[in-house]
N, CA, C and O atoms as a MOPAC input file, in Angstrom:
PM7 MOZYME 1SCF
protein

 N    174.67400 1    99.13000 1   115.66200 1
 C    174.71800 1   100.06800 1   114.65600 1
 C    173.91800 1   100.63500 1   114.03100 1
 O    172.91300 1    99.93100 1   113.93300 1
 N    173.79400 1   101.79400 1   113.41300 1
 C    172.61600 1   102.63100 1   112.88500 1
 C    172.58500 1   102.54800 1   111.40800 1
 O    173.57900 1   102.67300 1   110.69300 1
 N    171.36000 1   102.32600 1   110.99400 1
 C    171.24500 1   102.53100 1   109.60800 1
 C    170.33300 1   103.84100 1   109.09100 1
 O    169.49800 1   104.23900 1   109.90400 1
 N    170.40200 1   104.39800 1   108.07700 1
 C    169.81100 1   105.45900 1   107.77700 1
 C    168.63300 1   104.99000 1   106.67500 1
 O    168.57700 1   103.92700 1   106.05700 1
 N    167.77200 1   106.05500 1   106.63400 1
 C    166.64600 1   105.50500 1   105.49200 1
 C    165.73600 1   106.80900 1   105.53300 1
 O    166.19700 1   107.90700 1   105.84800 1
 N    164.45100 1   106.60500 1   105.20100 1
 C    163.43200 1   107.43900 1   105.23200 1
 C    163.21600 1   107.81300 1   106.85500 1
 O    163.27400 1   106.81300 1   107.57100 1
 N    163.00400 1   108.93500 1   107.48300 1
 C    162.79500 1   109.47900 1   108.80000 1
 C    161.64600 1   108.86200 1   109.28700 1
 O    161.50300 1   108.70000 1   110.49900 1
 N    160.75000 1   108.47300 1   108.41900 1
 C    159.24200 1   107.76700 1   109.00600 1
 C    159.16700 1   106.24700 1   109.09500 1
 O    158.38200 1   105.62700 1   109.81300 1
 N    160.03200 1   105.74800 1   108.31900 1
 C    159.99900 1   104.55300 1   108.12700 1
 C    161.06800 1   103.45100 1   108.77000 1
 O    162.23100 1   103.22000 1   108.43900 1
 N    160.15100 1   102.79100 1   109.92900 1
 C    161.37700 1   101.81300 1   110.72800 1
 C    162.06000 1   100.97700 1   109.77900 1
 O    161.44900 1   100.24400 1   109.00100 1
 N    163.50400 1   101.08300 1   109.83300 1
 C    164.42900 1   100.05900 1   109.32600 1
 C    165.04400 1    99.16100 1   109.85600 1
 O    165.63300 1    99.57300 1   110.85500 1
 N    165.22700 1    97.87900 1   109.61700 1
 C    166.03000 1    96.95900 1   110.35800 1
 C    166.91000 1    96.43600 1   108.81000 1
 O    166.46300 1    96.32500 1   107.66800 1
 N    167.95900 1    96.25300 1   109.21500 1
 C    168.91800 1    95.30300 1   107.89600 1
 C    169.11700 1    93.93700 1   108.82000 1
 O    169.53300 1    94.03600 1   109.97400 1
 N    168.85800 1    92.92800 1   108.35400 1
 C    169.02700 1    91.60900 1   108.76300 1
 C    169.64700 1    90.74400 1   107.87900 1
 O    169.38700 1    90.71000 1   106.67600 1
 N    170.60800 1    89.91500 1   108.54200 1
 C    171.77800 1    88.98200 1   108.11900 1
 C    170.93800 1    87.98600 1   107.42900 1
 O    169.72000 1    88.01100 1   107.60500 1
 N    171.45800 1    87.15600 1   106.69800 1
 C    171.10800 1    85.85300 1   106.03100 1
 C    170.52600 1    85.20600 1   107.52300 1
 O    169.32900 1    85.08400 1   107.78700 1
 N    171.30800 1    84.94200 1   108.14500 1
 C    171.10600 1    84.40200 1   109.39500 1
 C    169.75100 1    84.58500 1   110.07000 1
 O    169.33100 1    83.85000 1   110.96300 1
 N    169.04800 1    85.72700 1   109.51600 1
 C    167.90800 1    86.12100 1   110.72200 1
 C    168.07100 1    86.74200 1   111.89000 1
 O    167.25500 1    86.64500 1   112.80700 1
 N    169.53500 1    87.68100 1   111.96500 1
 C    169.67200 1    88.39000 1   112.96700 1
 C    169.74200 1    89.72200 1   112.72500 1
 O    170.17400 1    90.10400 1   111.63700 1
 N    169.35100 1    90.58500 1   113.65000 1
 C    169.36700 1    92.26300 1   113.10400 1
 C    170.83500 1    92.46100 1   112.99100 1
 O    171.62700 1    91.91000 1   113.75500 1
 N    171.22400 1    93.34500 1   111.91600 1
 C    172.43200 1    93.90300 1   112.26700 1
 C    172.72800 1    95.39900 1   112.10000 1
 O    173.86200 1    95.87100 1   112.17600 1
 N    171.41500 1    96.23100 1   111.82300 1
 C    171.26400 1    97.65700 1   112.16500 1
 C    169.91500 1    97.98000 1   112.17500 1
 O    168.98100 1    97.43100 1   111.59100 1
 N    169.93400 1    98.99400 1   112.95100 1
 C    168.39800 1    99.81200 1   112.65700 1
 C    168.63400 1   101.33800 1   112.72200 1
 O    169.69100 1   101.92700 1   112.94800 1
 N    167.44100 1   101.82700 1   112.48000 1
 C    167.46400 1   103.40400 1   112.50800 1
 C    167.01500 1   103.89000 1   113.53900 1
 O    166.75000 1   103.17000 1   114.50300 1
 N    166.80600 1   105.43100 1   113.55800 1
 C    166.17700 1   105.79900 1   114.45300 1
 C    164.57000 1   105.73200 1   114.67500 1
 O    164.04200 1   105.76700 1   115.78700 1
 N    163.76100 1   105.61400 1   113.23500 1
 C    162.85100 1   105.24800 1   113.28300 1
 C    162.18100 1   104.15300 1   114.10500 1
 O    161.14700 1   104.11000 1   114.77200 1
 N    163.17100 1   103.26100 1   113.80800 1
 C    162.76900 1   101.43800 1   114.53300 1
 C    162.74400 1   102.08600 1   116.10700 1
 O    161.83000 1   101.89900 1   116.91100 1
 N    163.77500 1   102.76500 1   116.31300 1
 C    163.83500 1   102.86200 1   117.78300 1
 C    162.54100 1   103.50200 1   118.22200 1
 O    161.77700 1   103.02700 1   119.06300 1
 N    162.37400 1   104.65300 1   117.55100 1
 C    160.90000 1   105.21100 1   117.88900 1
 C    159.68700 1   104.26200 1   117.99300 1
 O    158.81800 1   104.24100 1   118.86500 1
 N    159.80700 1   103.59700 1   117.06200 1
 C    158.47600 1   102.62100 1   116.81200 1
 C    158.43600 1   101.47600 1   118.03400 1
 O    157.46300 1   101.20600 1   118.73800 1
 N    159.41400 1   101.04100 1   118.06800 1
 C    159.50700 1    99.73300 1   118.86900 1
 C    159.98100 1    99.95900 1   119.94000 1
 O    159.61500 1    99.20200 1   120.83900 1
 N    160.97400 1   101.06800 1   120.29900 1
 C    161.55000 1   101.06500 1   121.65100 1
 C    162.61300 1   100.26700 1   121.86200 1
 O    162.95200 1   100.13800 1   123.03800 1
 N    163.07500 1    99.84200 1   121.24600 1
 C    164.18800 1    99.05200 1   121.18400 1
 C    165.49600 1    99.92300 1   120.42600 1
 O    165.41300 1   100.29500 1   119.25600 1
 N    166.65300 1   100.16700 1   121.25300 1
 C    167.64800 1   100.78100 1   120.41800 1
 C    168.79200 1    99.75300 1   119.89300 1
 O    169.13700 1    98.63900 1   120.28800 1
 N    169.16100 1   100.45000 1   119.01700 1
 C    170.34900 1    99.54700 1   118.02700 1
 C    171.06200 1    98.47200 1   119.47800 1
 O    170.90500 1    97.25100 1   119.46400 1
 N    171.62500 1    99.00800 1   120.33500 1
 C    172.17600 1    98.04900 1   121.40400 1
 C    171.39300 1    97.36400 1   121.68700 1
 O    171.82300 1    96.35000 1   122.23700 1
 N    170.06900 1    97.43300 1   121.54300 1
 C    169.26400 1    95.86400 1   122.11000 1
 C    168.71200 1    95.08500 1   120.83100 1
 O    168.43300 1    93.89200 1   120.95200 1
 N    168.56600 1    95.67300 1   119.72700 1
 C    168.01900 1    95.18100 1   118.56500 1
 C    168.99100 1    94.36900 1   117.79700 1
 O    168.66100 1    93.36200 1   117.16900 1
 N    170.28400 1    94.86700 1   117.86900 1
 C    171.75600 1    94.17000 1   117.13400 1
 C    171.89900 1    92.81600 1   117.75300 1
 O    171.89200 1    92.64800 1   118.97200 1
 N    172.05200 1    91.67400 1   116.71100 1
 C    172.08900 1    90.39500 1   117.29700 1
 C    171.20500 1    89.74400 1   117.68300 1
 O    171.51500 1    88.69000 1   118.23800 1
 N    170.05000 1    90.02100 1   117.58000 1
 C    168.91800 1    89.60400 1   118.03400 1
 C    168.11100 1    89.07800 1   116.54800 1
 O    168.27600 1    89.57600 1   115.43400 1
 N    167.02400 1    87.70200 1   116.98200 1
 C    166.51400 1    87.61900 1   115.88300 1
 C    165.32300 1    88.73500 1   115.62800 1
 O    164.72100 1    89.30700 1   116.53600 1
 N    165.09200 1    88.93800 1   114.15900 1
 C    163.88100 1    89.98700 1   113.58500 1
 C    162.80100 1    89.01400 1   113.70100 1
 O    162.74200 1    88.31300 1   112.69000 1
 N    162.00900 1    88.75500 1   114.49900 1
 C    160.44500 1    87.91600 1   114.51200 1
 C    159.45600 1    88.24500 1   113.55400 1
 O    159.08500 1    89.40000 1   113.34900 1
 N    159.05100 1    87.30800 1   113.00300 1
 C    157.94300 1    87.22900 1   112.22300 1
 C    157.88500 1    87.83600 1   110.88300 1
 O    156.96400 1    88.45200 1   110.34600 1
 N    159.53100 1    87.41300 1   110.28300 1
 C    159.73700 1    87.99800 1   108.86600 1
 C    159.16200 1    87.18500 1   108.05400 1
 O    159.15600 1    85.96300 1   108.20200 1
 N    158.57600 1    87.86300 1   107.03600 1
 C    158.05700 1    87.69000 1   105.59500 1
 C    158.95400 1    87.13400 1   104.66500 1
 O    160.16100 1    87.05600 1   104.89100 1
 N    158.22100 1    86.59800 1   103.24600 1
 C    159.06700 1    85.91100 1   102.52200 1
 C    159.53500 1    87.39600 1   101.71800 1
 O    158.86400 1    88.42500 1   101.63500 1
 N    160.68100 1    87.17600 1   101.25900 1
 C    161.37300 1    88.22800 1   100.49200 1
 C    160.39300 1    88.88600 1    99.34500 1
 O    159.97200 1    88.06300 1    98.53200 1
 N    159.97600 1    90.21500 1    99.16200 1
 C    159.30500 1    90.57300 1    98.28100 1
 C    157.63200 1    90.92000 1    98.59700 1
 O    156.81800 1    91.46600 1    97.85200 1
 N    157.47400 1    90.44700 1    99.82900 1
 C    156.28800 1    90.37200 1   100.42100 1
 C    155.97500 1    91.64300 1   101.25800 1
 O    156.89800 1    92.29800 1   101.74000 1
 N    154.89200 1    91.93500 1   101.40100 1
 C    154.60900 1    93.02800 1   102.14600 1
 C    152.77500 1    92.66400 1   103.18200 1
 O    151.94000 1    91.94500 1   102.63200 1
 N    152.56200 1    93.11200 1   104.21100 1
 C    151.01200 1    93.11300 1   104.59200 1
 C    151.30300 1    94.02400 1   105.92300 1
 O    152.32000 1    94.66800 1   106.18000 1
 N    150.15800 1    93.88800 1   106.65600 1
 C    149.88900 1    94.33600 1   108.01300 1
 C    150.60700 1    93.41200 1   109.27400 1
 O    150.28500 1    92.22700 1   109.36100 1
 N    151.25600 1    93.80000 1   109.91600 1
 C    151.55500 1    93.16900 1   111.10100 1
 C    151.09200 1    93.70400 1   112.60700 1
 O    150.89100 1    94.91500 1   112.69400 1
 N    150.94400 1    93.04800 1   113.57000 1
 C    150.93000 1    93.47800 1   114.95000 1
 C    151.84300 1    93.19000 1   115.62600 1
 O    152.17500 1    92.00700 1   115.70400 1
 N    152.48500 1    94.11900 1   116.27900 1
 C    154.00300 1    93.82600 1   116.93400 1
 C    153.69800 1    94.44900 1   118.53100 1
 O    152.68900 1    95.08600 1   118.83100 1
 N    154.77200 1    94.11800 1   119.42100 1
 C    154.66300 1    94.45700 1   120.56900 1
 C    156.01600 1    95.74700 1   120.62800 1
 O    157.08900 1    95.44600 1   120.10600 1
 N    155.90500 1    96.71800 1   121.08600 1
 C    157.07600 1    97.85000 1   121.61300 1
 C    157.62600 1    97.17200 1   122.88000 1
 O    156.91000 1    96.41500 1   123.53600 1
 N    158.69500 1    97.39900 1   123.17000 1
 C    159.33200 1    96.94000 1   124.13500 1
 C    158.86600 1    97.35800 1   125.86500 1
 O    159.33800 1    96.91000 1   126.90900 1
 N    157.83100 1    98.32100 1   125.66700 1
 C    157.17400 1    98.53500 1   126.77100 1
 C    155.68400 1    97.53800 1   127.11500 1
 O    155.01200 1    97.56300 1   128.14600 1
 N    155.49200 1    96.78300 1   126.00300 1
 C    154.49300 1    95.72400 1   125.95000 1
 C    153.08500 1    96.45500 1   125.17500 1
 O    152.00500 1    95.88100 1   125.04200 1
 N    153.34400 1    97.59600 1   124.79900 1
 C    152.35900 1    98.03100 1   124.09600 1
 C    152.09500 1    97.72600 1   122.63300 1
 O    152.91500 1    98.09100 1   121.79100 1
 N    150.89900 1    97.01800 1   122.26000 1
 C    150.65200 1    96.59800 1   120.66800 1
 C    150.70700 1    98.01400 1   119.88400 1
 O    150.38300 1    99.10800 1   120.34600 1
 N    151.24100 1    97.70300 1   118.46000 1
 C    150.91200 1    98.64400 1   117.62100 1
 C    150.81300 1    97.76200 1   116.34800 1
 O    151.13800 1    96.58200 1   116.21400 1
 N    150.23200 1    98.71000 1   115.36000 1
 C    149.82200 1    98.03200 1   113.91000 1
 C    151.14500 1    98.58900 1   112.78900 1
 O    151.49200 1    99.76800 1   112.72000 1
 N    151.59100 1    97.77200 1   112.19300 1
 C    152.27000 1    98.37900 1   111.21700 1
 C    152.52400 1    97.76500 1   109.89600 1
 O    152.85400 1    96.58200 1   109.82600 1
 N    152.37200 1    98.59600 1   108.71200 1
 C    152.74300 1    98.08500 1   107.30600 1
 C    154.10700 1    97.62700 1   107.07600 1
 O    155.04100 1    98.43000 1   107.05300 1
 N    154.29000 1    96.19900 1   106.88200 1
 C    155.86400 1    95.84800 1   106.81800 1
 C    155.78300 1    95.17100 1   105.21200 1
 O    154.92000 1    94.52500 1   104.61800 1
 N    156.79200 1    95.54400 1   104.94800 1
 C    157.70100 1    95.01200 1   103.57900 1
 C    159.17100 1    94.10600 1   103.95200 1
 O    159.89000 1    94.38900 1   104.91000 1
 N    159.34400 1    93.38200 1   103.33600 1
 C    160.35000 1    92.86300 1   103.35400 1
 C    161.40100 1    92.56400 1   102.02300 1
 O    160.98500 1    91.75100 1   101.19700 1
 N    162.46200 1    93.05900 1   101.83700 1
 C    163.12800 1    93.00400 1   100.54200 1
 C    164.47800 1    92.31500 1   100.74200 1
 O    165.02300 1    92.24300 1   101.84400 1
 N    164.93500 1    91.86200 1    99.72400 1
 C    166.30500 1    90.74900 1    99.89300 1
 C    167.60400 1    91.62600 1    98.92100 1
 O    167.50400 1    92.10100 1    97.79000 1
 N    168.33000 1    91.61500 1    99.49200 1
 C    169.70300 1    92.35000 1    98.90700 1
 C    170.48500 1    91.10100 1    98.57300 1
 O    170.95600 1    90.38200 1    99.45500 1
 N    170.61400 1    90.85600 1    97.26600 1
 C    171.21800 1    89.75400 1    96.76600 1
 C    172.45700 1    89.93100 1    96.19800 1
 O    172.70400 1    91.07500 1    95.81800 1
 N    173.58800 1    88.79700 1    95.99100 1
 C    175.01500 1    88.86300 1    95.29500 1
 C    174.78500 1    88.48900 1    93.99100 1
 O    173.76100 1    87.90200 1    93.64100 1
 N    175.71800 1    88.81000 1    93.22400 1
 C    175.84900 1    88.46900 1    91.76000 1
 C    175.16000 1    87.05600 1    91.63700 1
 O    174.31000 1    86.91300 1    90.75800 1
 N    175.41900 1    86.20300 1    92.31000 1
 C    174.90600 1    85.00200 1    92.07900 1
 C    173.45900 1    84.54500 1    92.37900 1
 O    172.97900 1    83.47900 1    91.99300 1
 N    172.80000 1    85.52000 1    93.14300 1
 C    171.54800 1    85.26100 1    93.47700 1
 C    171.25200 1    84.86600 1    95.00800 1
 O    170.13200 1    84.50600 1    95.37100 1
 N    172.31200 1    84.96200 1    95.83800 1
 C    172.26200 1    84.46600 1    97.01300 1
 C    171.92100 1    85.72200 1    98.07200 1
 O    172.54900 1    86.74600 1    97.80000 1
 N    171.22100 1    85.79400 1    98.98600 1
 C    170.28700 1    86.71400 1    99.80600 1
 C    171.74300 1    86.95900 1   100.82500 1
 O    172.23300 1    86.08000 1   101.53500 1
 N    172.32700 1    88.54500 1   100.66600 1
 C    173.24900 1    88.70500 1   101.55600 1
 C    172.39900 1    89.33500 1   102.91500 1
 O    172.70700 1    88.91800 1   104.03100 1
 N    171.38900 1    90.29200 1   102.76700 1
 C    170.68400 1    91.01200 1   103.80300 1
 C    169.44200 1    90.92500 1   103.25800 1
 O    169.26900 1    90.83900 1   102.04200 1
 N    168.45900 1    90.94100 1   104.15000 1
 C    167.32800 1    91.20900 1   104.27500 1
 C    166.66000 1    92.87400 1   104.74000 1
 O    166.67900 1    93.13500 1   105.94200 1
 N    166.32700 1    93.49900 1   104.16600 1
 C    165.91500 1    94.78500 1   104.60700 1
 C    164.04100 1    94.78200 1   104.91900 1
 O    163.17400 1    94.48600 1   104.09600 1
 N    163.89700 1    95.09800 1   105.98300 1
 C    162.78700 1    95.18800 1   106.57300 1
 C    162.32000 1    96.58700 1   106.77400 1
 O    163.07400 1    97.34000 1   107.38900 1
 N    161.16200 1    97.04400 1   106.33400 1
 C    160.75000 1    98.45600 1   106.56200 1
 C    159.20000 1    98.23000 1   107.30200 1
 O    158.34400 1    97.36900 1   107.09300 1
 N    159.22600 1    99.12400 1   108.03800 1
 C    157.61200 1    99.08400 1   108.68000 1
 C    157.27000 1   100.88100 1   108.92200 1
 O    158.02300 1   101.78800 1   109.27600 1
 N    155.79500 1   100.87700 1   108.55100 1
 C    155.51300 1   101.95900 1   108.58900 1
 C    154.07800 1   102.11400 1   109.64700 1
 O    153.09700 1   101.47700 1   109.26100 1
 N    153.94100 1   102.82600 1   110.78900 1
 C    153.24000 1   102.48300 1   111.84300 1
 C    151.70200 1   102.90000 1   111.08500 1
 O    151.71500 1   103.72800 1   110.17400 1
 N    150.68900 1   102.40900 1   111.43200 1
 C    149.32200 1   102.32100 1   110.99000 1
 C    148.24900 1   103.06400 1   112.07200 1
 O    148.47800 1   103.23000 1   113.27000 1
 N    147.51500 1   103.30700 1   111.64100 1
 C    146.31200 1   103.57700 1   112.85600 1
 C    145.22900 1   102.89700 1   112.88100 1
 O    144.38800 1   103.10700 1   113.75500 1

């Protein structure tokens, strides 16, 4: 499944189980993984919800990249985590 969001920020919607449920086109451009490859797989290296920091990751082709990554929790009325939203912006 595809997710929308800012055109430059890679976005992954992650379920409470840690598995990717949707990504946007920027995610595919940044990582090389399309929705059909990312959905259902674990989103590695998750930070604590509400945190942000510089991460070094690998693209599908093995090339490394640096990105500023933030993680945000979407919660239900009782405060339980429904989804995590992972945003990545590539850095130079």
